[in-house]
N, C-alpha and C positions, 0 to 999 in steps of 0.2 A: 610211097613215092615222096610225099611231103616230109615224112619222118626222117628220111635220110639227109634232109637239109636243115635239121634242127639240132642245136647243141643239146647234149644230154638226152637225146630222144629215147634211149633205152630206159631211162628212169622216169620219163614223162609219158609213158604209154597210157596210164589212167587219165592224165590231164588231157591228152589228145582225144581220147575216147569221150570224155566229158564235154569238151568243147565242140566236138563234131555232132553232138546231140542236137545242137541248134541248127535248124535249116539254113539260117543265114550264114553260119560259119561253113557249113558243108558246101555252099555254092560260092564261097569267097575266094578271091585270088588277089595277087598284088602285082602292080606294075612298077618296077624300079625306075625312078626318075634320075637319081644321082647317087654317087658314092663318094664319100670323103674319107680317105684313109688317115686314121689317127696314129697308127703305128703299123708295124709289120703283122700284127695279129688282131687288130681291131679297126672297124670302120663304122662310120655313121651313114646310114642309108635313108634316103628320102624316097618315099613311094606313095602310090595311091592304092587304097584298099578298094577293090571292086567286088560288088555283090551282083551276080547275074550280069556282069559286064558293065554295070553302072557304078561310077565312082561314088563311094559312100564316105570315105575319109581321104580327101585329097591332101597331098603334102604331109602325110604322116612321117614320123622319123622313128628309127629304131637302130639297133646295133647288130653288127655282124662280127663274128669271131673266126679266126683262122686256126683250125685244129686238124691235125693229121692230114696236112696238105689239101684241106678243103675249107672253103668259106661257108659258114653256117649261120642261120638266124640264131641270135643269142637267146638263151633261156629267158632272160629278163624281158626281151621284146615279145616273145611268144606268150609269156604269162600275162603281160599287159594287155595284149590283144585278146587272149582267152577270157580275161576278166570282163571285157566289154560284151561278151557273148550272152551274158545273163544266165550262164550255167551254174551260178552260185560258186561255192568254194571249189577251186581248181586243185586237185591233188598234185603235190609236188611243186607248187608255185609259191 
């Protein structure tokens, strides 16, 4: 489900699997607070990262990209968050 919302998800399968090994990541979610459209294909998103429903990273920012008529979390944003998981080297990032 989450993979469908990620830019280049087909090439980041190993990265997703590596990040999900962290219990913290597996229980993480995001609550979007605001979106600033930079262009027709890029937006800056401000969000809170929640772990078990508790805000762990309030007011984080990342990028969204518009591809194939869908807004997606950018690969850059995913890789930045995955690096925080403590999973070590993230394949594809």
